[in-house]
C-alpha positions in Angstrom: 106.0 119.1 84.0 108.0 119.4 80.8 107.8 116.8 78.1 104.3 115.3 77.6 104.6 113.1 74.5 102.5 109.9 74.9 104.2 106.5 74.9 103.9 104.3 71.8 101.0 101.9 71.6 101.4 98.8 73.8 102.0 96.6 70.7 105.3 98.4 70.2 106.6 97.3 73.6 108.7 94.1 73.9 109.4 94.6 77.6 108.0 96.7 80.4 110.5 97.6 83.0 109.1 98.4 86.5 110.8 100.3 89.3 110.4 98.5 92.6 109.8 100.7 95.7 106.8 103.1 95.2 105.9 101.4 92.0 105.4 97.7 92.7 106.0 97.5 96.5 105.8 99.7 99.5 106.7 99.3 103.2 103.9 97.8 105.3 104.5 100.5 107.9 105.3 104.1 106.8 109.1 104.7 106.9 109.0 107.6 109.3 107.0 105.4 111.8 109.5 102.6 111.6 112.5 104.9 111.9 110.9 106.5 115.0 110.0 103.2 116.7 113.5 101.8 116.2 115.2 105.1 117.3 113.2 105.0 120.5 114.8 101.7 121.4 118.1 103.6 121.5 116.7 106.4 123.7 116.1 108.9 120.8 113.0 111.0 120.7 112.7 112.5 117.3 109.3 113.6 115.9 107.9 112.0 112.7 108.0 115.4 111.1 111.7 115.8 111.7 112.4 112.3 110.5 110.4 112.8 107.3 112.2 116.0 106.5 115.7 114.7 107.4 115.1 111.5 105.4 114.0 113.5 102.3 117.0 115.8 102.6 119.4 112.9 103.1 118.0 110.9 100.2 118.2 113.9 97.9 121.9 114.3 98.9 123.0 110.6 98.7 120.3 108.7 96.8 121.4 109.6 93.3 125.2 109.6 93.9 126.8 107.5 91.2 129.4 104.8 92.0 132.0 107.2 90.6 130.9 109.7 93.2 131.9 107.1 95.8 135.2 106.5 94.2 134.5 103.4 92.2 134.8 102.5 88.5 131.3 101.9 87.0 130.1 98.8 85.3 133.2 96.7 86.0 132.9 93.0 86.9 134.3 92.1 90.3 133.8 95.5 91.9 132.0 95.4 95.2 129.2 97.8 94.6 127.1 96.3 97.3 129.4 97.7 100.0 128.8 101.2 98.5 125.0 100.7 98.9 125.6 99.9 102.6 127.7 103.1 102.8 124.9 105.0 101.1 122.2 103.9 103.5 124.6 104.4 106.5 125.1 108.0 105.4 121.3 108.5 105.1 120.5 107.0 108.5 123.3 109.0 110.0 121.8 112.2 108.6 118.4 111.3 109.9 119.7 110.7 113.4 122.8 112.9 113.9 122.2 113.0 117.7 122.6 109.2 118.0 125.6 107.8 119.9 124.7 104.3 118.7 124.4 104.9 115.0 126.0 101.7 113.9 123.6 99.5 115.9 120.6 101.7 114.9 121.6 101.5 111.2 122.1 97.7 111.5 118.6 97.2 112.9 117.0 99.4 110.1 119.0 97.6 107.4 117.9 94.2 108.7 114.3 95.4 109.1 114.0 96.3 105.4 115.7 93.1 104.3 112.7 91.1 105.7 110.1 90.4 103.0 107.3 90.5 105.6 107.8 94.2 106.0 106.8 94.9 102.4 103.5 94.9 100.5 102.7 94.7 96.8 100.4 97.4 95.5 96.9 96.2 94.5 97.2 97.1 90.9 100.3 95.0 90.1 98.7 91.5 89.7 96.0 92.5 87.2 98.5 94.7 85.2 101.1 91.9 85.0 98.5 89.3 84.0 97.3 91.6 81.1 100.8 92.3 79.9 101.7 88.6 79.9 98.6 87.9 77.9 99.9 90.2 75.2 103.3 88.4 75.2 105.2 91.3 76.9 108.3 90.5 79.0 108.2 91.9 82.6 111.3 93.1 84.2 112.1 94.9 87.5 115.0 97.4 87.6 115.8 99.2 90.8 118.3 101.2 92.8 117.5 98.9 95.7 120.4 96.7 96.8 120.9 93.0 97.3 118.0 92.9 99.8 115.6 93.2 96.9 116.6 89.7 95.6 115.3 88.0 98.8 112.1 90.2 98.8 111.5 89.4 95.1 112.1 85.7 95.5 109.8 85.3 98.5 106.9 87.3 97.1 104.6 85.0 95.1 103.8 87.7 92.5 107.2 89.4 92.1 108.9 86.0 91.8 107.2 85.5 88.4 109.0 88.5 86.8 111.2 87.5 83.9 114.3 89.4 85.1 115.5 91.4 88.0 118.2 94.1 87.8 119.6 96.0 90.8 122.1 98.8 90.6 124.7 96.9 92.7 124.7 94.1 90.1 124.5 96.3 87.1 127.4 98.5 88.3 125.5 101.7 87.5 122.9 103.7 89.5 119.8 105.3 88.1 119.8 107.9 86.5 123.2 107.1 85.1 122.9 106.3 81.3 124.9 103.1 81.9 122.1 101.7 84.0 119.7 101.7 81.1 122.3 100.7 78.5 123.4 97.7 80.5 119.8 96.4 80.7 119.1 96.9 77.0 122.3 95.1 76.1 121.6 92.2 78.6 118.1 91.8 77.2 119.3 92.2 73.6 116.6 94.7 72.8 116.7 98.1 71.1 116.1 101.0 73.5 112.8 102.0 71.9 111.4 98.5 72.6 111.7 99.1 76.3 109.1 100.9 78.4 110.1 102.1 81.9 107.4 102.7 84.5 108.2 104.2 87.9 107.4 106.9 90.4 110.6 108.9 90.2 110.4 111.7 87.6 114.2 111.7 86.9 115.1 108.1 87.4 112.1 106.5 85.8 111.0 109.0 83.2 113.5 111.6 82.1 116.7 109.5 82.3 115.3 106.5 80.4 113.9 108.7 77.7 117.4 110.3 77.3 118.6 106.7 76.9 116.1 106.2 74.0 113.6 104.2 76.0 109.9 104.8 76.2 108.8 105.8 79.7 105.6 106.5 81.7 105.8 108.3 85.1 103.6 107.0 87.9 102.0 109.5 90.3 99.7 107.4 92.6 99.0 110.3 95.0 98.3 113.1 92.5 94.6 114.2 92.5 94.8 114.8 88.7 97.2 113.8 86.0 97.6 114.4 82.3 99.4 112.2 79.7 101.9 110.7 79.9 101.4 110.5 83.7 99.4 107.7 85.1 97.9 107.3 88.6 97.6 103.5 88.6 99.6 100.7 86.8 96.2 99.6 85.3 96.2 102.8 83.3 98.9 101.1 81.1 96.2 98.8 79.8 
């Protein structure tokens, strides 16, 4: 797995920065089931296995593209990064359903579906973990490559609405794992990089990249049968 140095003791952390999807929240219904159900409304019959594979391939291709890859300057005030996030997800959905003749309408339904907070759930280990961190005086931040839809989801969720700050890539002007994403957050919070701990389920975005930026980081692997430091299987392992 590469580097295995343990994070610093909790007392050294000023802020714990959590990824969102897969770390704090998850879709109430598995993605492949939702994609298949909505596709069927448009007369498409695609198996869940095909959808899962196509989605994984498309997300690998488009998910980590920087704004520069889409032809935009990065980290510049006034640039419409949100429109690029729509383009990103339009490209992913198009790759999942290349046989669709109604891709714009299909994409619009999926986009709106995942904008609705009722279609998201908070993992069971979040509340206790956040309460314990707050008791130690640690600031709680969410930092995600999700788009503007996450703002509504966060605001309407009782627990997530209590976080101290929310950063999304389309507001920051950089996408994880670009170094500017982590630098912009450190600057905004006026903290040294080594005072920040990143926790998330993506090995590159939430572990390797923040460490390259000087942050501490802990990778989350909820589904792994066995883990070794610094990997955790539950957020409660932070405690």
